[in-house]
VEXDREN-2710 file (C-alpha; in Angstrom, 1 decimal):
% VEXDREN-2710
k/r/px/py/pz
1/UNK/51.0/18.7/4.3
2/UNK/52.5/22.1/5.0
3/UNK/53.0/23.3/8.6
4/UNK/50.0/25.0/9.8
5/UNK/52.0/28.1/10.9
6/UNK/53.9/28.4/7.7
7/UNK/51.0/27.8/5.7
8/UNK/49.1/30.5/7.2
9/UNK/52.0/33.1/6.9
10/UNK/52.2/31.9/3.1
11/UNK/48.5/32.7/2.4
12/UNK/48.6/36.0/4.3
13/UNK/51.7/37.3/2.5
14/UNK/50.2/35.9/-1.0
15/UNK/47.1/38.2/-0.2
16/UNK/49.3/41.1/0.7
17/UNK/51.3/40.6/-2.7
18/UNK/48.1/40.5/-4.6
19/UNK/46.6/43.6/-3.1
20/UNK/50.0/45.5/-4.4
21/UNK/49.0/44.4/-8.0
22/UNK/49.7/45.9/-10.6
23/UNK/53.3/45.6/-9.2
24/UNK/55.6/48.6/-9.8
25/UNK/57.5/48.0/-12.9
26/UNK/60.9/49.4/-12.0
27/UNK/61.7/47.8/-8.7
28/UNK/60.0/44.4/-9.8
29/UNK/62.3/44.5/-12.9
30/UNK/65.4/45.0/-10.8
31/UNK/64.4/42.4/-8.6
32/UNK/63.6/40.0/-11.2
33/UNK/67.1/40.4/-12.6
34/UNK/68.5/39.7/-9.2
35/UNK/66.3/36.7/-8.6
36/UNK/67.5/35.4/-12.2
37/UNK/70.9/35.5/-11.6
38/UNK/70.4/33.6/-8.3
39/UNK/68.0/31.3/-9.4
40/UNK/70.9/30.3/-12.5
41/UNK/73.8/30.3/-10.3
42/UNK/72.1/28.2/-7.3
43/UNK/70.4/25.7/-9.6
44/UNK/73.6/25.1/-11.6
45/UNK/75.9/25.1/-8.2
46/UNK/73.5/22.3/-6.9
47/UNK/74.4/20.0/-9.9
48/UNK/78.1/20.8/-9.2
49/UNK/78.9/23.8/-11.4
50/UNK/81.9/25.6/-10.2
51/UNK/81.0/29.1/-11.7
52/UNK/80.4/31.4/-8.8
53/UNK/77.4/34.1/-8.4
54/UNK/79.6/36.8/-9.7
55/UNK/80.9/34.9/-12.5
56/UNK/77.1/33.9/-13.5
57/UNK/76.4/37.7/-13.3
58/UNK/79.3/38.6/-15.7
59/UNK/78.5/35.9/-18.1
60/UNK/74.8/37.1/-18.3
61/UNK/75.4/40.7/-18.3
62/UNK/78.4/41.0/-20.8
63/UNK/78.5/37.7/-22.5
64/UNK/82.2/37.2/-21.8
65/UNK/83.7/33.7/-20.9
66/UNK/85.6/33.5/-17.6
67/UNK/89.2/32.2/-17.7
68/UNK/89.7/28.7/-16.2
69/UNK/85.9/27.6/-16.6
70/UNK/84.6/24.9/-19.1
71/UNK/82.6/25.8/-22.2
72/UNK/80.0/23.3/-20.6
73/UNK/79.7/25.3/-17.5
74/UNK/79.2/28.6/-19.7
75/UNK/76.3/27.1/-21.7
76/UNK/74.9/26.1/-18.5
77/UNK/74.4/29.6/-17.6
78/UNK/73.1/30.9/-20.8
79/UNK/71.0/27.7/-21.5
80/UNK/69.4/28.3/-18.1
81/UNK/68.4/31.7/-19.0
82/UNK/66.8/30.8/-22.2
83/UNK/65.0/27.9/-20.5
84/UNK/63.6/30.6/-17.9
85/UNK/62.4/32.7/-20.6
86/UNK/60.5/29.8/-21.9
87/UNK/58.8/29.1/-18.6
88/UNK/57.8/33.0/-18.3
89/UNK/56.2/32.5/-21.7
90/UNK/54.4/29.3/-20.5
91/UNK/53.0/31.2/-17.4
92/UNK/50.7/33.0/-19.7
93/UNK/49.4/29.6/-21.2
94/UNK/46.2/28.3/-19.6
95/UNK/46.6/24.9/-21.1
96/UNK/47.8/22.3/-18.7
97/UNK/51.4/21.3/-18.2
98/UNK/52.5/18.2/-20.3
99/UNK/55.3/15.9/-20.9
100/UNK/55.8/18.2/-24.0
101/UNK/56.8/21.2/-22.2
102/UNK/59.0/19.2/-19.9
103/UNK/61.0/18.1/-23.0
104/UNK/61.3/21.4/-24.5
105/UNK/62.6/22.6/-21.2
106/UNK/65.2/20.0/-21.1
107/UNK/66.0/20.7/-24.7
108/UNK/67.0/24.3/-23.7
109/UNK/69.0/23.0/-20.9
110/UNK/71.2/20.7/-22.7
111/UNK/71.4/22.7/-26.0
112/UNK/75.2/22.6/-27.3
113/UNK/76.1/20.5/-24.2
114/UNK/74.7/17.3/-25.3
115/UNK/72.6/17.9/-28.5
116/UNK/72.0/14.1/-29.0
117/UNK/70.0/13.8/-25.6
118/UNK/68.6/17.3/-25.2
119/UNK/64.7/16.9/-24.9
120/UNK/64.8/13.1/-25.4
121/UNK/64.1/10.5/-22.8
122/UNK/67.0/8.2/-21.7
123/UNK/67.3/5.0/-23.4
124/UNK/69.3/3.0/-20.7
125/UNK/68.9/2.4/-17.1
126/UNK/70.5/4.8/-14.6
127/UNK/71.5/4.5/-10.9
128/UNK/71.9/7.6/-8.7
129/UNK/74.9/7.5/-6.6
130/UNK/74.5/7.5/-2.7
131/UNK/70.7/7.0/-3.2
132/UNK/69.0/3.8/-2.6
133/UNK/66.2/4.6/-4.7
134/UNK/66.3/3.2/-8.3
135/UNK/64.6/5.2/-11.1
136/UNK/62.4/3.1/-13.3
137/UNK/63.5/1.4/-16.5
138/UNK/63.8/3.5/-19.8
139/UNK/61.1/1.7/-21.6
140/UNK/58.5/3.1/-18.8
141/UNK/59.2/6.7/-19.0
142/UNK/56.9/7.3/-21.9
143/UNK/54.1/6.1/-20.1
144/UNK/55.3/7.5/-16.7
145/UNK/55.4/10.9/-18.2
146/UNK/51.7/10.6/-19.6
147/UNK/50.6/9.7/-16.0
148/UNK/52.6/12.7/-14.6
149/UNK/50.9/14.9/-17.3
150/UNK/47.6/13.7/-16.4
151/UNK/48.3/13.9/-12.6
152/UNK/49.2/17.4/-13.0
153/UNK/46.3/18.5/-14.8
154/UNK/43.9/17.0/-12.3
155/UNK/45.7/18.2/-9.2
156/UNK/46.2/22.0/-10.6
157/UNK/42.7/22.9/-9.4
158/UNK/42.3/21.0/-6.4
159/UNK/45.8/20.9/-4.7
160/UNK/47.4/23.9/-3.0
161/UNK/49.9/25.3/-5.6
162/UNK/52.8/24.9/-3.4
163/UNK/52.1/21.5/-2.3
164/UNK/51.4/20.8/-6.3
165/UNK/54.7/22.4/-7.3
166/UNK/56.7/20.2/-4.5
167/UNK/55.0/17.1/-5.4
168/UNK/55.4/17.5/-9.3
169/UNK/59.0/18.5/-8.8
170/UNK/59.6/15.0/-6.8
171/UNK/57.5/12.7/-9.0
172/UNK/59.7/14.3/-12.0
173/UNK/63.0/13.4/-10.6
174/UNK/61.6/10.2/-9.3
175/UNK/60.9/9.1/-13.0
176/UNK/64.5/10.8/-14.0
177/UNK/63.3/10.8/-17.5
178/UNK/66.6/12.3/-19.0
179/UNK/70.2/11.2/-18.9
180/UNK/71.3/14.4/-17.6
181/UNK/69.6/17.7/-16.2
182/UNK/67.0/16.2/-14.4
183/UNK/67.2/18.2/-11.5
184/UNK/67.6/21.6/-13.3
185/UNK/64.6/20.7/-15.4
186/UNK/62.3/19.7/-12.2
187/UNK/63.1/22.9/-10.5
188/UNK/62.2/25.0/-13.5
189/UNK/59.0/22.8/-13.7
190/UNK/58.3/23.6/-10.0
191/UNK/58.6/27.4/-10.7
192/UNK/56.4/27.1/-13.8
193/UNK/53.5/25.9/-11.6
194/UNK/54.1/28.4/-8.7
195/UNK/54.1/31.4/-11.2
196/UNK/51.0/30.0/-12.8
197/UNK/49.3/30.5/-9.5
198/UNK/50.6/34.0/-9.1
199/UNK/53.7/33.3/-6.7
200/UNK/56.9/34.7/-7.5
201/UNK/59.8/32.7/-8.7
202/UNK/61.4/30.6/-5.9
203/UNK/65.3/29.7/-5.7
204/UNK/66.6/26.6/-4.1
205/UNK/69.9/27.7/-2.6
206/UNK/73.0/25.6/-3.0
207/UNK/73.7/26.5/0.9
208/UNK/70.6/24.1/1.4
209/UNK/72.0/21.6/-1.1
210/UNK/72.2/18.6/1.7
211/UNK/68.8/19.5/3.1
212/UNK/67.2/19.7/-0.2
213/UNK/68.6/16.0/-1.3
214/UNK/67.5/14.9/2.2
215/UNK/63.7/15.9/1.8
216/UNK/63.6/14.4/-1.8
217/UNK/65.0/11.2/-0.4
218/UNK/62.2/11.2/2.3
219/UNK/59.7/11.7/-0.6
220/UNK/61.0/8.6/-2.2
221/UNK/59.3/6.6/0.5
222/UNK/56.0/8.4/0.0
223/UNK/56.2/11.2/2.8
224/UNK/56.3/14.4/1.2
225/UNK/55.8/16.6/3.9
226/UNK/59.5/17.7/4.6
227/UNK/59.8/18.5/0.8
228/UNK/56.6/20.6/0.8
229/UNK/57.7/22.6/3.9
230/UNK/61.1/23.1/2.3
231/UNK/59.7/24.5/-0.7
232/UNK/57.1/26.5/1.1
233/UNK/59.9/28.1/3.2
234/UNK/61.6/29.0/-0.1
235/UNK/58.3/30.5/-1.4
236/UNK/58.0/32.6/1.8
237/UNK/61.4/34.1/1.3
238/UNK/60.4/35.0/-2.4
239/UNK/57.2/36.4/-1.3
240/UNK/59.3/38.6/1.4
241/UNK/61.5/39.9/-1.4
242/UNK/58.6/40.8/-3.7
243/UNK/56.6/42.6/-1.0
244/UNK/59.7/44.4/0.1
245/UNK/60.5/45.7/-3.3
246/UNK/56.8/46.9/-3.8
247/UNK/56.2/48.5/-0.4
248/UNK/57.9/52.1/-0.1
249/UNK/59.9/52.5/3.0
250/UNK/59.9/55.9/4.5
251/UNK/61.0/55.2/8.0
252/UNK/63.1/52.7/9.8
253/UNK/61.0/49.6/11.1
254/UNK/59.8/49.4/14.8
255/UNK/62.3/47.5/16.8
256/UNK/59.9/44.3/17.0
257/UNK/59.9/44.4/13.1
258/UNK/63.5/44.6/12.5
259/UNK/65.1/41.4/11.2
260/UNK/67.9/40.4/13.4
261/UNK/70.3/37.4/13.7
262/UNK/69.2/34.4/16.0
263/UNK/72.0/35.2/18.4
264/UNK/70.2/38.4/19.2
265/UNK/66.8/37.2/18.9
266/UNK/67.1/34.7/21.7
267/UNK/68.2/37.5/24.0
268/UNK/65.2/38.1/26.4
269/UNK/63.2/35.5/24.9
270/UNK/62.2/32.2/26.1
271/UNK/64.1/30.3/23.5
272/UNK/67.7/29.4/22.9
273/UNK/69.5/30.4/19.6
274/UNK/69.7/26.6/18.8
275/UNK/65.8/26.2/19.4
276/UNK/65.0/29.1/17.2
277/UNK/67.2/27.7/14.6
278/UNK/65.0/24.6/14.7
279/UNK/61.9/26.5/14.7
280/UNK/63.2/28.4/11.5
281/UNK/64.2/25.1/9.8
282/UNK/60.9/23.7/10.2
283/UNK/58.9/26.8/9.1
284/UNK/57.1/27.3/12.6
285/UNK/58.6/30.7/13.1
286/UNK/58.8/33.3/10.4
287/UNK/62.6/33.5/9.5
288/UNK/64.8/34.2/6.3
289/UNK/68.2/33.0/5.7
290/UNK/71.0/35.3/4.7
291/UNK/74.4/33.4/3.8
292/UNK/74.5/30.8/6.4
293/UNK/72.8/32.7/9.2
294/UNK/68.9/32.9/9.9
295/UNK/67.2/36.1/11.0
296/UNK/64.0/36.5/12.5
297/UNK/62.1/39.4/14.4
298/UNK/60.9/39.9/17.8
299/UNK/57.3/40.1/16.5
300/UNK/57.8/36.8/14.8
301/UNK/58.9/35.0/18.3
302/UNK/55.8/36.7/19.9
303/UNK/53.5/35.2/17.3
304/UNK/54.8/31.9/17.8
305/UNK/54.3/32.1/21.5
306/UNK/50.9/33.1/21.0
307/UNK/50.4/30.2/18.3
308/UNK/50.9/27.7/21.3
END
């Protein structure tokens, strides 16, 4: 279940974004290109790629190779872009998302890296290092993926889109249908479901990798609340970016609406910087993470006080 304050903000911002439609082409195209680079960089970096954000931009914009980086890492960047383009095409498709689409996404992810296994279910048992959870046996995958497809089709109209995207992501990585590329494929599927419901693409940041794995591990025991809130906070950040890109700024924000670091936000408030950080991580206060630092507004702190 998504925390009530976070859910209220998400729904209000989704309504706000929908009211701005049709979205202005020029700023949205610029934002889309920036998010695409962030998306590819962070998703690959979570899986261990050493290519930096700026190197990712260079590869995508010029097609050049980066010295000292493996051919595999270059293909991971190029392949991810092609997989995103496929996902964007599927967004317009009203048919249910099935195991076939998952395999197509995976085939694009591993093309030219491991053509033998690209788009094919694993045929051996696997173990995930450092995780007590053991994925199912390989002979179970076909039936489990069919069950996953049926579940997505039945839940797509009845479950909140963010909850659906988070749970579909976890169920997919729990099945672990492929030898490699499961995480990247699952994050693409998560965004596919979000975008089909009118949400902007959402990036899981490399900086949040430890927390990301932690909430996935909690979901293994049946408690998906932490994962749903984790994804919800990432969605809120994307909604903020899209709304800001669509709204013309003709004057500076009022002091209470200005984004400020938590070390400044705690001054004059009843909360310490550490407590505000906790509220931000739990989604109980409106906040955004820029690099390694959390930012919030005095209006957000006041809203939290009122909510109590």
